[in-house]
C-alpha positions as CSV (number, residue, x, y, z in Angstrom):
1,X,88.3,18.5,86.5
2,X,91.3,16.9,86.5
3,X,92.7,13.6,87.0
4,X,96.9,12.4,87.8
5,X,98.6,9.2,88.6
6,X,100.6,9.5,92.2
7,X,103.6,8.1,92.3
8,X,104.4,8.7,96.0
9,X,102.9,10.2,99.1
10,X,105.1,12.0,102.4
11,X,103.6,13.1,105.2
12,X,105.2,16.2,106.5
13,X,106.6,16.0,110.2
14,X,108.0,17.9,112.2
15,X,111.8,17.9,110.7
16,X,111.1,14.8,108.0
17,X,109.0,13.3,105.7
18,X,107.8,10.0,106.5
19,X,107.1,8.2,102.9
20,X,104.4,5.6,102.6
21,X,104.9,2.7,100.1
22,X,101.9,2.8,97.7
23,X,100.4,0.3,95.6
24,X,98.5,3.5,93.6
25,X,96.7,7.1,93.8
26,X,95.2,9.2,92.0
27,X,94.7,12.6,92.7
28,X,91.8,15.1,91.6
29,X,92.1,18.9,90.9
30,X,88.6,19.8,91.2
31,X,88.9,23.3,89.4
32,X,86.2,24.5,92.0
33,X,86.1,28.4,93.2
34,X,87.8,26.9,97.0
35,X,90.7,25.0,95.0
36,X,90.0,21.6,96.3
37,X,92.2,18.4,95.5
38,X,91.0,14.7,96.0
39,X,94.1,12.6,96.8
40,X,92.8,8.8,97.3
41,X,95.3,6.1,97.7
42,X,95.9,2.4,98.0
43,X,99.0,1.1,100.3
44,X,99.6,-2.1,103.0
45,X,97.3,-2.5,105.9
46,X,99.9,-2.0,108.2
47,X,99.4,1.2,108.0
48,X,95.5,1.2,108.8
49,X,95.9,2.1,112.6
50,X,98.2,5.4,111.9
51,X,95.5,6.8,109.2
52,X,92.6,6.0,111.2
53,X,93.9,7.8,114.2
54,X,95.3,11.0,111.9
55,X,91.5,11.0,110.8
56,X,89.9,10.6,114.0
57,X,92.0,13.4,115.1
58,X,90.3,15.8,112.7
59,X,93.7,17.9,112.1
60,X,95.3,19.2,108.6
61,X,98.3,17.7,107.5
62,X,100.5,18.8,105.0
63,X,101.8,16.3,102.5
64,X,104.4,16.1,100.0
65,X,103.5,14.0,96.4
66,X,104.8,13.1,93.3
67,X,103.0,13.5,90.2
68,X,102.6,11.8,87.0
69,X,106.5,11.7,87.1
70,X,108.9,10.4,88.9
71,X,111.1,13.0,88.5
72,X,108.5,15.8,89.4
73,X,109.1,17.4,92.0
74,X,106.7,16.9,94.9
75,X,103.6,19.4,95.1
76,X,103.0,20.2,98.7
77,X,99.1,20.1,99.9
78,X,97.6,20.6,103.2
79,X,94.8,17.7,103.8
80,X,92.3,16.1,105.9
81,X,91.8,12.7,106.0
82,X,87.9,11.9,105.2
83,X,88.0,7.9,104.3
84,X,90.1,5.1,105.6
85,X,88.9,1.7,104.4
86,X,90.2,-1.9,104.4
87,X,90.3,-3.0,101.1
88,X,91.3,-7.2,101.4
89,X,95.7,-6.3,102.5
90,X,94.9,-2.8,101.4
91,X,93.6,0.4,103.0
92,X,92.3,3.0,100.7
93,X,92.6,6.6,101.9
94,X,90.6,9.7,100.8
95,X,92.1,12.6,101.5
96,X,90.7,16.0,100.5
97,X,92.9,19.4,101.0
98,X,94.5,22.3,98.9
99,X,97.5,22.9,97.3
100,X,100.0,25.1,99.2
101,X,100.9,28.1,97.2
102,X,104.9,28.9,98.6
103,X,106.4,26.2,96.0
104,X,109.9,27.0,95.2
105,X,112.7,24.6,92.9
106,X,113.1,21.8,95.5
107,X,117.1,21.2,93.2
108,X,118.0,25.3,93.8
109,X,116.7,25.4,97.2
110,X,118.8,22.0,98.0
111,X,122.2,23.2,96.8
112,X,121.5,26.9,97.9
113,X,121.3,25.3,101.4
114,X,124.7,22.8,100.6
115,X,126.4,25.2,99.8
116,X,126.1,27.1,102.3
117,X,127.1,24.3,104.3
118,X,130.5,24.5,102.7
119,X,130.5,21.0,100.2
120,X,132.2,21.4,97.4
121,X,133.7,19.1,94.7
122,X,132.6,15.4,94.9
123,X,131.2,15.8,98.7
124,X,128.4,17.9,97.1
125,X,127.6,16.3,94.0
126,X,127.7,13.1,96.1
127,X,125.2,14.6,98.8
128,X,123.0,16.6,96.3
129,X,122.1,13.6,94.1
130,X,121.8,12.0,97.4
131,X,119.3,14.4,99.1
132,X,117.4,14.7,96.0
133,X,116.1,11.0,96.1
134,X,115.5,11.3,99.8
135,X,114.1,14.7,100.0
136,X,114.8,16.2,103.5
137,X,113.2,18.9,104.3
138,X,115.0,22.1,104.0
139,X,116.2,24.7,107.1
140,X,113.9,27.1,105.2
141,X,110.9,24.9,105.1
142,X,111.4,24.4,108.4
143,X,111.4,28.1,108.6
144,X,108.1,29.1,107.6
145,X,106.0,26.0,109.7
């Protein structure tokens, strides 16, 4: 098994990504035949009800996770929520799932879309820098959902 620090987690919801600030997070590649990953994060107690509802629904969710270094491209996982536990003023959320295979270079795809939109020069640079920080869902990603 390999263990990594989870820096951020965003829930893919329709056409947007809902980012949840983490107090701490860990991600474990179980390196088994199922290609399973375990994600555990510690976040503010205010998110407890939402994650309990998601867990009780039994649905599979897409999440985008930045691992190890802030400049790393987010990895997309398909996960189920297995546990939500209160710890003081925080909750621990345990997810299990698999890494989605169709991972493209986000920067190149974003730049391609901005060029298709006709942006150029300073406007292109400003929008590119802004979107690299906020990481909106790309049209190509929407088409694949």
